C-alpha angles and dihedrals in degrees: 000000000000091000091049092052091047091050087057091049091251144113135243130203150149134227117199136178125183110256092005102076132234135288117209116194142171139182129210139178109239121191131195117250118265113280094041094254122154118283111245112251097236127125123214093330091300111145118238114269093034118144123241138175120232116200118191128140092207109079094207092052090045091053092049092050090050091052091047094050092045088056086064091053094256125137106228124197107209116216132171103217142032089240090057090048092051091049091047094051091044091052090051090052091054096048128074114255118230124234110306092005124130138172116278111285100197135045116194104196114189129180108309130158100209 
């Protein structure tokens, strides 16, 4: 991970406090493709319209992440705990998916204590 961040002229780190959880972060220099054209709105190879689960205890952070992921054409399901995310994904696995539906392809886990 450190080598990957350094290849992108960035840094990587972690901040941790007992009983509070850990925050993992990284920075990277991202450049536009040659020719100055618009950057395609696609995230990690996930096709537009894909479902994802957003886990963040802080409601403001959760709302911002939802807006950000929606800007990539994803359909985020905001949840406030890892337990809720596990139950949600398990319930999806038990139910029949509709036409064109699939299980969530991305989990954005942010600092949570439960």
